[in-house]
N, C-alpha and C positions, 0 to 999 in steps of 0.2 A: 361910576361903574355901569350904571344903566345906559348911559350914552354910548359907552364902548360896546356893549352888547347890541345896542340899536344899530351902531355903525357896522358891526360885523354882520348883522342880519341883512342890512341894505347891500353890503358888498356881495354876500352870498346870493341874494336875489338877483343882483345885476349879473353875476357870474352865470347863474342858471339861465337867465334870459338870453345872454349871448351864446351860451352853449346850445340852446334850442335853435337860435337863428343859424348858427354854423351847421347844425345837423340838418335843418330844413334846406339850407342852401346846397349842401352836398347832395341831397336827394333830388334837387331840381336840375334843370338843364341850363340854368342861368349863369352868367358870369358873376363875379363878385360885385362889380359895379352895377349891373342890372338888378341884382337882388337887393342891393342897398337902396337904389332909386325906388324900386317898387315897395319897399318896406320903410321908406323914409329913415334910413340909418346913415350914420356917418361912415363913409368909406374907410377913413383912417382908423377909426375905432374898430371897425369890422376886421381890418387887416391885423391890428394889434391883438385882438382876441383870438383870431384864427391861428396866428403864430404861437400865441401863449398856449393854446390847447394842444397844438401839434407838439410843442416842446415838452409839455407835461406827459403826453402819450408815448414819447420816445424814451425807452429805458436806457439808462446810462450804461448798464451792464447786462449783457445777454449771456446766459449760461448755455453752453453747448453740451449736449449729452451724447456721448459716443455709445452706439448700441453695442450690446454684448455680442461677441462672436463666439459661437461654440468651439470648443477645442477638444481634441480626442483625449480620452482617458488612457493613461499609460501606466502599466504596472512596471515597477523598477526591474530592470534586467540588465544583461550585458550587451544586448544588441541595440542599435539605434532604430528609430522609426523614420520611415520616409513617407511624407505626405505629398500627394499630388494635388495641387490646387490650381484650377484653371490652367494656365500655361506655365505654372511654376512648380518646382519640386523643392521641398524643404526637408532637410535631414535633421532629426531631433535626437540628441543624445540623452541617455538616462540622466536624471537630475535637472532637466531643463526647467525654466520658469514659465508656467502656463500663461501668466499675464503678458510676457514678452511675445510668446507665440500668438496669442489672441490679437495683440496690437499689430504684429507683423501681417497676419491674415487680413485684418481690417484694412491696413494700408494697401496691401496687394489688391484687394477687391476694388479699390478706387483708382487703380492705374488703368 
């Protein structure tokens, strides 16, 4: 058990060391090869860790949040509502679904 903890600690130390090297390389004007030569590092190991850290930093799922689009308040009545929006006009009948109107306005804004 102690040897497993020791191995984990060594791996974490190695990981932190490579992360530091990658960070320092990114802030330098050197190519990867030049950075490795100047710091006496294995180029192949450098590429391995750089790719590993990039892969870890790239999320597999990105949540897109659609901003809320304000919609007019309508009191139920017998007449419809006409909304002039940019170059579009929308007629809204009583009993409409506000979420549908909001999505329609959001879509039209992006045209």
